[in-house]
Phi, psi and omega in degrees: 000319180298315181294318184288326185266344190230089180295350176287348178281111185217175170060226184298320179298318177297314181300317181295319178295318181293328176293322177295314179299314182296327179296317176294317182296322181296325178293323177296315181298317181295326181283318191264343181248181184272000191297334180293341182260004186258152170286159181298331179292342183266000182242125177247126175257113182264111178274124177261109185269145012261343197274327193298328176303342177294348174282345171064017183291325180297321178294316183294320179298319180291325176296333179262025170066033174249125179253160185195167171267154184238139172233158188227136177212141178238093173276144183217133173295135181292332175254152178307137191237008180298122181057029178204092174246025181305134186299325182281318186280325185228074187253351182259126176241133178248151176260115185259351175202143175204148175210103180249023187294339184271002177295128183278164177275134168061042181236154166271131193241138167259130185248130175250125184222097174276144175181168170276118185251094180265286179274341184085000185292312181293328177296317178304310183295315184292318181288323177297316179295320177299316180300319179297317181289324177297318179298324179299331181266010181058032175255174184224151177272136182240301183231152179231133177240117178254132185224137176140198171284125188226127176274157176299321179300310182295322180303314181293318180298312184293318179301316181294310183293319182294322177299319180291335178279351176115357178292131181272333181218139183229129177248137172242121176249098185265138181279111173083311184195162166272115192281160164281175180224130184283170181304328181282002179061027184227303183294139187233074180279158169288315176198167176125187182284148177271101184296322182293324177291319179297318180297329181277318190241354180058037176228144177281123175241115184267139183240158175211137178265198183234127177200179178277147184299324179291324177294316179302318180299326178287324181288324191312311183289345188242337183279134177270115185307128179090353184282152183277115188295309178283336186064199174280095192300320179293322183285350177274352187258151180292315182217151187228134179272130183262350187113333180235336182201176176256141176241154175285142172288175180245065187297318181297323177297315178300316182296316179296318179295322179294320178299315180298316182294317182295319177299320179294318178296321177299315182299317185272350183259332195300334181260006179279147185295334181277349184285119187255167179299323181291334174295314180296322178296319179297320179296312181298317180295317182291319178299320178299317181289325177295316179295321178298314180294323180297324178295330178289320185268341181218073185299000000 
């Protein structure tokens, strides 16, 4: 909830929270899936570069005594994709780095893949490439575990594509909620107005995700309606692994973009009948913290 509701949480603070979350999630995975009964050769951890290692699940699993093989892939939209994953405008993804050398010969494999799943496009590309490499080693896909912020749209896309690739069982471990997905195929709010749709058509389009009522009650005082819960996940991190080296994240960019989006959401929401005083209070508090954090990263 803290990560999803508060885009000012970045860098080391984000990493520490994600490690705590991943530690709890790893215990759930070990309890509810078959991975506790598998040899390390039967488990493949697919790292989606650059952002997905920021979910810290690989670290948490190893802390909980689960070993696995690792593969690496960096899919990238050919056109800039911040807040724009529209299928028509940004439909080409290229793979700029890959390392599948740890795939074993002749095994049935369970695949763990953390990432932010908005449109499901990078998952399609990454899983398809993995399937091709697995076939080269005469191995087979058995189970798939998806972990991270996940939209309802991406869940359906990934379930369909993964089944066709040969996965017999698919687990989705969504953080906080199964999110809605905005018109731009990028923003992942729990609920609220679709800012990208409003900018295009000047009409309010209200969205809602899926979660438990007790979770919703906790989010209500802090979540800004329409805001993107994961944000630009790579830009929230201090450093990012590319496959060959580490790069600095763009934290100041994320903070500036978050400020612009929240102000825009405030503008289009404030006169709506559902907009409450606690929503406005949450917006004011978050903007104050975003500006404070921005002064730290961009004096």
